[in-house]
Structure formats: C-alpha cells, structure tokens
C-alpha positions in Angstrom: -43.7 -71.7 56.2 -43.0 -68.3 55.1 -41.2 -67.7 58.5 -39.2 -70.9 58.2 -38.2 -69.9 54.5 -37.3 -66.4 55.6 -35.0 -67.7 58.4 -33.6 -70.2 56.0 -32.8 -67.4 53.4 -31.4 -65.2 56.3 -29.0 -68.0 57.3 -28.0 -68.6 53.7 -27.2 -65.0 53.1 -25.3 -64.9 56.4 -23.2 -68.0 55.5 -22.6 -66.9 51.9 -21.6 -63.4 53.1 -19.3 -65.0 55.9 -17.8 -67.4 53.3 -17.1 -64.6 51.0 -15.6 -62.7 53.9 -13.3 -65.5 54.7 -12.4 -66.0 51.1 -11.6 -62.4 50.9 -9.5 -62.4 54.0 -7.8 -65.7 52.6 -6.9 -63.8 49.3 -6.0 -60.8 51.2 -3.6 -62.6 53.4 -1.8 -64.3 50.4 -1.5 -61.0 48.7 -0.1 -59.1 51.6 2.3 -62.1 51.9 4.0 -61.0 48.8 4.1 -57.3 49.7 7.4 -55.9 50.4 8.0 -54.6 54.1 10.5 -52.1 52.9 9.3 -50.4 49.7 5.6 -49.8 48.7 5.1 -47.0 46.2 1.1 -47.1 46.4 0.2 -44.9 49.3 -3.3 -46.2 49.5 -5.0 -42.9 49.2 -5.0 -42.6 45.3 -1.4 -41.3 45.0 1.9 -43.0 44.4 5.7 -42.3 45.2 8.6 -42.6 43.0 10.3 -44.9 42.4 7.4 -47.2 41.9 10.2 -49.9 41.8 13.0 -49.3 44.2 15.0 -52.2 42.7 17.4 -52.6 39.9 15.1 -53.0 36.7 17.5 -51.4 34.1 16.1 -50.0 30.9 12.4 -50.8 31.4 10.1 -51.4 28.6 6.3 -51.7 28.9 3.0 -52.3 27.1 -0.6 -52.5 27.9 -2.7 -55.5 26.6 -6.2 -55.0 27.3 -6.4 -54.3 31.0 -3.1 -55.7 31.9 0.4 -53.9 31.9 3.6 -55.8 31.3 7.4 -54.8 31.7 10.6 -56.2 30.8 14.2 -55.1 31.7 17.7 -55.8 31.1 19.0 -58.9 32.8 22.8 -59.0 31.3 24.3 -62.4 32.5 21.7 -63.2 35.2 19.7 -66.5 34.7 16.9 -66.8 34.3 17.0 -63.8 32.3 14.6 -61.2 30.7 12.2 -60.9 33.7 8.7 -60.1 33.0 6.7 -57.9 35.5 2.7 -57.3 35.5 0.5 -54.6 36.9 -2.9 -53.7 36.7 -2.2 -49.9 37.5 1.2 -48.9 36.5 2.1 -48.6 40.1 1.8 -51.9 41.6 4.1 -54.5 40.0 5.0 -58.1 40.7 7.3 -60.6 38.9 5.3 -63.3 36.9 8.0 -64.9 35.0 11.1 -65.1 32.7 11.4 -65.2 29.1 14.8 -66.8 29.2 15.1 -70.0 31.2 18.8 -70.3 30.0 20.8 -67.9 28.1 22.3 -68.6 24.6 25.1 -69.4 23.5 24.7 -72.0 26.3 28.4 -72.9 26.7 29.4 -69.1 26.6 27.0 -68.3 29.5 27.9 -71.6 31.6 30.5 -69.1 32.9 30.1 -65.7 34.6 29.9 -63.0 32.0 29.4 -59.8 34.1 28.0 -56.8 31.9 27.4 -59.0 29.0 24.2 -60.8 27.9 20.8 -59.0 27.7 21.0 -55.4 27.3 17.9 -53.2 26.9 15.0 -55.4 25.7 11.7 -54.3 23.9 8.2 -56.1 24.5 5.5 -55.8 22.1 2.2 -57.4 21.2 0.9 -58.0 17.9 -1.6 -60.4 16.2 -2.2 -62.3 19.5 1.7 -62.9 20.0 4.0 -61.4 22.5 7.4 -60.5 21.2 10.5 -59.6 23.1 13.5 -58.2 21.0 16.7 -58.2 23.0 20.4 -57.5 22.1 23.5 -59.4 23.0 26.2 -56.8 22.3 28.6 -59.5 21.4 26.4 -61.8 19.2 23.7 -59.6 17.8 19.8 -59.0 18.2 17.4 -61.7 19.1 13.6 -62.4 19.3 11.6 -64.8 21.4 7.8 -65.1 21.2 4.9 -66.5 23.2 1.1 -67.0 22.8 0.6 -66.1 26.5 2.8 -64.0 28.7 3.3 -66.7 31.2 3.6 -69.5 28.6 6.5 -71.2 27.0 8.5 -68.7 25.2 10.3 -69.8 22.0 13.9 -70.4 21.6 15.5 -67.0 20.7 16.1 -66.4 16.9 19.0 -64.4 15.9 17.2 -61.4 14.0 20.7 -60.0 12.9 24.3 -61.1 14.0 26.9 -58.5 14.7 29.0 -56.9 17.2 27.7 -53.9 19.1 24.0 -53.9 17.9 22.0 -52.8 20.9 18.5 -51.6 22.1 16.2 -52.9 19.4 12.7 -51.8 19.0 10.1 -53.1 16.2 7.2 -51.1 14.6 4.5 -52.8 12.7 3.5 -49.9 10.3 0.1 -49.4 8.8 1.0 -50.7 5.4 2.2 -54.0 6.8 5.9 -53.2 6.7 8.0 -54.0 9.8 10.7 -51.8 10.9 13.5 -52.3 13.4 15.4 -49.4 15.1 18.5 -49.9 17.1 21.6 -48.2 18.3 25.3 -49.2 18.4 27.7 -50.0 21.4 31.0 -48.2 20.9 33.0 -50.8 22.9 32.0 -53.4 20.3 31.0 -51.7 17.0 33.7 -48.9 17.2 30.9 -46.4 16.5 28.1 -44.9 18.6 25.7 -42.0 19.0 23.6 -42.9 16.1 20.3 -44.5 15.4 19.5 -46.7 12.3 16.1 -48.2 11.1 16.1 -51.4 9.2 13.1 -53.4 7.6 12.2 -57.0 8.7 10.7 -59.9 7.1 6.9 -60.6 7.6 7.6 -62.9 10.5 9.7 -60.2 12.2 12.5 -62.8 12.6 15.1 -61.3 10.3 16.2 -57.8 8.9 16.1 -57.6 5.2 18.3 -54.7 4.3 21.4 -52.7 5.4 19.1 -50.0 7.3 19.3 -46.3 7.0 20.7 -43.8 9.4 18.0 -41.7 10.9 19.7 -39.8 13.7 23.3 -38.9 14.2 23.8 -37.1 17.4 27.5 -36.0 17.0 27.8 -32.5 17.8 24.3 -32.3 19.2 24.7 -34.7 22.4 26.6 -37.5 23.7 25.7 -40.9 23.8 22.1 -41.4 22.2 20.9 -45.0 22.6 17.9 -47.0 23.8 15.4 -45.8 21.1 11.8 -46.6 21.2 9.6 -46.5 18.0 6.1 -45.2 18.0 3.4 -43.9 15.6 0.8 -41.4 16.4 -1.1 -38.9 14.2 0.8 -39.8 11.2 4.1 -38.9 13.0 6.8 -41.5 13.7 8.4 -40.8 16.9 11.5 -41.9 18.5 11.9 -41.7 22.2 15.5 -41.9 23.2 17.8 -41.2 26.2 20.9 -39.0 25.7 23.8 -37.8 27.9 24.8 -40.9 29.7 23.1 -43.2 32.3 23.5 -41.3 35.5 23.5 -37.7 34.1 21.4 -37.6 30.7 18.0 -36.6 29.6 15.2 -37.8 27.6 14.9 -36.5 24.0 12.1 -37.2 21.5 12.5 -37.2 17.7 9.4 -36.8 15.3 9.0 -37.0 11.6 6.2 -37.8 9.0 8.6 -40.2 7.2 10.0 -43.1 8.8 13.5 -42.3 7.7 13.3 -38.6 8.6 14.4 -36.0 8.5 13.7 -36.0 12.3 12.9 -33.0 14.5 14.4 -33.2 18.1 13.3 -32.0 21.5 14.4 -32.6 24.9 11.1 -33.6 27.0 12.6 -34.7 30.4 15.7 -33.7 32.5 16.5 -33.6 36.1 16.2 -29.9 36.4 15.7 -28.7 40.0 14.9 -32.4 41.3 17.2 -34.9 42.9 16.2 -37.6 40.3 19.3 -37.8 38.3 19.4 -39.1 34.6 15.8 -39.4 34.1 15.5 -41.3 30.7 15.2 -44.6 28.9 11.8 -46.2 29.1 8.4 -46.7 27.7 5.2 -44.7 26.7 2.0 -46.3 27.9 -1.6 -45.3 27.3 -4.4 -46.3 29.9 -7.6 -47.8 29.2 -9.1 -44.2 30.0 -6.7 -42.5 27.5 -4.2 -41.1 29.8 -0.5 -41.2 28.8 2.5 -42.2 31.1 6.1 -42.6 30.7 8.3 -45.4 32.7 12.0 -44.6 32.9 14.8 -45.4 35.2 17.2 -43.5 37.6 20.6 -44.7 38.4 21.1 -44.9 42.0 24.7 -46.5 42.1 24.7 -49.5 44.4 20.8 -49.7 44.5 21.0 -50.1 40.6 18.5 -48.4 38.2 15.3 -48.0 39.9 11.9 -47.4 38.0 9.8 -44.3 38.0 6.6 -43.3 36.5 5.8 -39.9 35.1 2.5 -38.2 33.8 2.5 -37.6 30.1 0.3 -35.2 28.0 0.6 -34.2 24.4 0.7 -30.6 22.9 1.1 -29.8 19.3 1.9 -33.3 18.6 4.8 -33.3 21.0 4.8 -35.3 24.2 5.3 -33.4 27.5 6.9 -35.6 30.4 6.7 -35.1 34.1 5.8 -31.4 35.4 7.3 -28.3 33.7 8.3 -26.7 37.0 10.5 -23.7 35.9 8.3 -23.3 32.6 11.3 -23.7 30.4 9.3 -26.2 28.3 11.3 -29.2 29.6 9.6 -31.7 32.2 11.0 -32.6 35.5 10.2 -36.0 37.1 7.8 -36.1 39.9 8.2 -37.7 43.4 4.6 -37.9 44.5 1.6 -37.9 42.1 -1.9 -39.0 41.4 -2.2 -42.6 40.3 -3.1 -43.4 36.8 -6.9 -43.7 35.9 -7.4 -47.3 34.8 -11.0 -47.4 35.7 -10.7 -49.5 39.1 -8.5 -49.7 42.3 -6.3 -52.8 42.7 -4.5 -54.3 45.5 -1.0 -53.2 46.3 1.8 -55.4 45.1 5.5 -55.5 44.9 8.4 -57.4 43.4 8.9 -60.5 45.4 11.8 -60.4 48.0 11.3 -62.6 51.1 11.1 -66.3 50.5 10.3 -69.3 52.5 11.4 -71.7 50.2 8.1 -73.8 50.5 6.9 -73.7 47.1 7.4 -76.1 44.2 9.4 -73.6 42.2 12.3 -71.3 43.1 11.0 -67.6 43.9 11.1 -65.4 40.8 13.2 -62.9 42.5 16.4 -65.3 42.2 18.9 -65.5 39.5 22.1 -67.4 39.1 25.5 -65.6 37.8 25.6 -68.0 34.9 23.5 -70.9 33.4 22.7 -73.2 36.2 23.6 -76.8 36.3 21.0 -79.4 37.7 23.5 -80.5 40.6 23.4 -76.9 42.1 20.3 -76.7 44.1 16.8 -78.1 44.7 13.9 -77.2 46.7 13.2 -80.1 49.2 11.0 -80.5 52.4 10.5 -76.7 52.8 13.8 -75.6 52.1 16.4 -74.5 49.3 19.1 -77.3 49.4 22.3 -75.9 47.8 25.1 -78.5 47.1 28.7 -77.5 47.4 30.4 -76.9 44.2 34.2 -77.3 43.6 35.8 -74.0 42.8 38.6 -74.3 40.1 42.1 -73.4 41.1 42.0 -70.6 38.5 39.1 -68.7 40.1 40.4 -65.9 42.2 37.3 -64.8 44.0 33.4 -65.2 44.1 33.1 -62.6 41.2 34.0 -65.6 38.8 32.0 -68.4 40.4 28.9 -69.3 38.4 26.8 -70.8 41.2 26.1 -67.7 43.1 22.3 -67.4 43.7 21.1 -63.6 44.2 18.3 -61.1 44.2 18.2 -57.5 43.8 18.4 -55.0 46.7 14.6 -54.1 47.3 15.1 -50.7 49.0 17.5 -48.2 50.1 17.4 -49.4 53.8 16.3 -52.9 55.0 17.3 -56.0 57.0 17.7 -59.3 55.5 17.8 -62.3 57.8 18.2 -66.0 56.8 18.3 -69.3 58.5 20.7 -72.0 57.5 21.3 -75.5 58.4 24.8 -76.9 57.3 25.6 -80.3 56.4 29.1 -80.4 55.2 31.1 -83.6 54.3 34.6 -82.2 53.5 37.0 -79.6 55.3 36.8 -76.3 53.7 33.2 -76.7 52.6 31.2 -73.4 53.3 27.8 -71.9 52.8 27.9 -68.2 52.4 25.4 -65.2 52.8 26.8 -62.6 50.3 26.4 -58.9 49.3 27.8 -59.1 45.8 29.2 -56.2 43.5 32.5 -55.3 42.3 33.4 -55.1 45.9 31.7 -57.9 48.0 31.4 -59.1 51.5 30.0 -62.3 53.2 29.4 -64.1 56.2 29.7 -67.9 56.0 29.9 -71.3 57.8 33.1 -73.0 57.0 33.9 -76.7 57.9 37.3 -77.1 59.4 39.1 -80.1 61.0 37.6 -79.6 64.5 34.3 -78.4 63.6 32.2 -75.4 62.0 33.2 -72.0 62.3 31.5 -68.7 61.4 33.8 -66.5 58.9 33.6 -63.1 57.4 35.3 -62.0 54.5 35.7 -58.7 52.2 36.8 -58.6 48.7 37.9 -55.2 47.2 38.1 -54.9 43.5 36.8 -58.3 43.0 36.2 -57.7 39.3 40.0 -57.1 38.8 40.8 -60.4 40.4 42.0 -59.4 43.8 41.8 -61.9 46.7 39.6 -61.8 49.7 40.6 -60.8 53.2 38.9 -63.5 55.5 38.9 -63.8 59.2 37.4 -66.3 61.7 34.7 -65.0 63.9 33.9 -68.0 66.3 33.3 -71.8 66.5 29.7 -72.7 66.4 28.1 -75.4 68.8 25.4 -76.2 66.4 24.8 -76.9 62.7 22.2 -74.3 62.3 22.7 -70.5 62.2 21.0 -67.2 61.5 22.7 -64.6 59.5 21.7 -61.0 58.9 22.7 -58.1 57.1 21.5 -54.7 57.8 21.6 -52.2 54.9 21.3 -48.4 55.5 21.6 -45.4 53.3 24.7 -45.2 51.4 24.4 -48.9 50.9 26.4 -49.5 54.2 26.0 -53.1 55.2 26.5 -54.6 58.7 26.6 -58.4 58.9 25.7 -60.3 62.2 25.0 -63.8 63.2 22.8 -65.6 65.8 22.2 -69.1 67.2 18.8 -68.4 68.5 17.5 -65.6 66.3 17.2 -63.3 69.2 20.7 -62.3 70.3 22.7 -61.3 67.2 26.4 -60.8 67.4 28.1 -58.2 64.8 31.1 -59.2 62.8 32.6 -55.8 64.0 32.9 -53.8 61.0 30.6 -52.2 58.2 30.9 -52.9 54.6 30.0 -50.3 51.9 28.4 -52.1 48.8 29.3 -51.3 45.3 27.3 -51.9 42.2 28.2 -54.6 39.9 28.8 -54.1 36.1 26.1 -52.3 34.7 23.9 -53.7 37.7 23.2 -52.7 41.2 24.5 -54.7 44.3 22.8 -58.0 45.0 22.2 -60.3 47.9 22.1 -64.2 48.0 24.1 -67.4 48.5 26.8 -69.6 47.6 28.0 -73.0 48.5 31.5 -74.3 47.6 34.4 -76.5 48.4 38.0 -77.0 47.3 38.3 -80.5 46.9 36.8 -83.2 44.3 34.3 -85.7 45.8 31.5 -88.1 44.5 29.0 -86.8 47.2 29.4 -83.2 48.2 28.0 -81.6 51.4 25.0 -79.2 51.5 23.2 -76.3 53.0 19.5 -76.0 53.6 18.3 -72.5 53.4 15.2 -72.5 55.4 14.0 -69.0 54.8 15.0 -65.5 53.9 13.0 -62.5 55.4 13.5 -59.0 54.2 12.1 -56.3 56.6 12.4 -52.8 57.8 15.4 -52.1 60.0 14.5 -51.9 63.7 14.8 -48.5 65.5 14.5 -46.5 62.2 
C-alpha cells in the first residue's frame, strides 16, 4: 500500500511539474512573440543598453505605483493618443493602452493636424486615481483620469484654456494645496523661456489664480520648457530641459518656497558622449530606494528615443548619469547595471510586428486623425482597410487622415507585409508607406487592364509638393508581399514579391525624414479618386519586422 501511494505521489509530482513546465513554455512563447527582433535593451545579464526604447516616445514622463512603472509620451495628432507603457523594472516596456481614444475638439482633429495636439504630458497617481495632464498648444491644458491604468479614461477636462500653455505638471503639497507648473510656446503665446506656477481647485480640474512667474531664463539659457515639479526633504524641485531639443541639457531648480527664489544647477549634458540633447523626462524611485531618470534623445528620422540614467543625491542636489570629466555635470550612460527592483522580470519591448489575428487593433498603430468607422476592421485574421475618397484639394498623403502608422522600432530593420487587394474601381490603391515630411511608398493600383505595382516619392510633402510616381510592373495575382529595408541613416529600400521568396527592388533608395516634431513612421493607406456606394478594400494579412539579413 505504501509503495502504491509513493508511486502515485511521484506520478502526481511529475505530472504537476510537467504541467507547470508546459505552462511556463506556453507563457514564455507568448511573451517571446511580443519581443522585438530588432531592438532589445535588456542584455539578459543584469545590464541594459541605452536607448531602453529605440522608438519615438517624445517627452516621456513616468511614475511608480507599488511594483509597477507607467510611462506616457507626446502623441501630437496621432490617434489613439497619449500612449501608456508599462514596465516592472524600468528597462523592459510594452504598450498597454491609450488614454485618448479620440482627440478633442473632435471636428478639428478629424483632419490631419501635424505638430499639433498632445504635447508633453504628465502622469501622476494620487488618492487611488491616475491623472494625465496634457497640453494642446492651440486650446489649453487638459486633464483626464482613470481608476485603473487600463480602464476607461474620463473625457478630458479643460483645466485652463489659452494659446501656448504647454508642459503642465501638478504637485499635491503636504498642506493640501494643489499646484500646476507649466511653460509657454512662443509660437502661440508670443512669450517663452519662462515657468509659471498656479494653484488648482481641490479636484485638480481648474486653475484658480493667474499664477506666479517662478523662473525667467532670459539671459541665462535658451528655451526652458518641459518642467516637472517634485518635493523632497522640504525642497521644491523643478526638473526642466533647456537649450533646445537636439542640442540642450537638463537643469534642476530648487527652493524651500514653492514660488522661489530658485537656485539653478545643470545636472546632465552631452559632454564627451554621442547622446545629444539629453533632457526632458522623469525622476522615479524604485522599491529598493534607487533613483533613476528617464529622458529622450533626438535622433532625427528615428524620433526622440528613450534613455534611462542612474541618479543619486548629494547635498540635496540630484546627480544624473556619470560625471566622467569631474566637472560636476553628469553625462549619459550607454551601458549600465539594471535598476534594483527586488526581482528579475522577462524581457519586453513595445509591440511592432502584427499578425492582425486579435480582436483589437495592435496598440502600436495610430491614425493621422480621429478615425471614422468606415476606414478599417479586423476580419477573419486580417486587417481589412476600405478605400477612402481623396478630396480634390488634397495634394499628397501628408493631408490624408486615413493613414495608419506605427513608429520606427530601431535604427536598422526590415518590415515585410502580405496584402490581398480587392479593388472595385480604377485608380483604387493600397500603399505601404514610409511617412515623414518626405515620404515614399510602394503600392498596388487598379487600372483598366489590371493591377499594377507602383512606386512613389514625395519631397517636401508638408509644403504641398506633388508625388513623383512610376509604374513598376503588372501583377498576375491579387496578393503581394511588400518589403522595406531600413538601414543606418534611415535609408530605405522598397521591394516586392509574388511568392515571399524572390524580391525585386524598385531600383532606388529613399532617405526618410522626420515628421513635424515626430520621427518617421511606417504603415498603410487605401484610397480612391471617385465617389462610390461600395468601395474596394485590401486585407493586410500580417506585417513582420525583423533584423535585416546579412547584417
């Protein structure tokens, strides 16, 4: 009897172990599915490389809530807006949602508004409620809230209307007062380079005074903006970038009084590194008491990528990065020990490849304007995009709302996609596009005698210049594989294939350019010239982003 029981116990333990093993393998395979094949910051040995996110998450702000870290970033006119990213260790991040499903004012953002919309936001957690404050430089400062980070976010409330009010950040003080600091955009307000602090009501939904000027940088440094307001050891701290997006540095101001006067110190600059303009971001403290600073670096066509810097305190001043030349100013690191968060977590990256086999569109995708319900649907394992009529006044795709895009995920990569085209009208087309102020695309176009592969380039699209298009070949099938290889310097090479094996180049290279305040993006459009009551469509079967072969 004892022997039987022992055998039964051994069998149970073995089966339970194997079940646990298979569950581990299953979860690992699911996790691995979402890991980028072109940029992973976590080296797997307790260290990481910068940038931690090699994609355009401009003006990052972040917080820790218990054992979780959350980040938001500027989204400008892209919809859904206000992307929310999650991490367990400050190095491995994935997109978990968006706070703005559509951007107000809705009619205004039904058309492309390049460079407008959501500028530098701020995320905070207070009394069991998440807050995101964000500025629209043409309308004012908004706040949206949610009880859970992936829950339903409230309709944005206009905290203060006005032109050129940017970069808000709140502070709940010890005495119950709530403050809001912000900067000004000279393009709208006619003033800049100053920081103002105002009080808000008890709900943090309205400013209740005209505010006080707490820092005027004229004669000291150029373009102070993006302030973050903190309190530590009875000091008020303002972390702020200065000197311009691609060439600037990070300053910190401190005072025992919320309204100043403030002392100033430069705490991070490029120094001897190749990380230009290291500034504008967030101070976060881990569960183990370590301090870290997230910021961006402007990499031109690749956008503003996210870096993570170690941070310490000395004499109640923060020290960021590593003080390489002993001048008292930190320089950014490129390789460093990961933050101590008390555990080791799996590697994650923002989503890029997509099989379009889930109930919802992948979180990496954004439209160029508030979407309409006749643009696209997920259907039978594909993304079905319906052609939309382009207005006669539209000069190129810079002004077309129904362009679906995601960020460049690395400096070098190859994106390949499978498309099945079902046109109804002549001149309907489905395009695979690299979008910026210059853009290029490869497309399928319906003509009188069949479907053709075409290639087009548009220089100075933001200035209304027309495309230069040429026909490559006539297709013998309704499905095609398009590919774009992106190399250093954002040099792009498009090609096509009918069998996903033999690819034919379009015969020329295209150098990608950033958009307005954003990096280059990659994605799709489906359009037509004529009005109809039943448009054609294209099924996007998948897009796969991988390392370029022979690299």
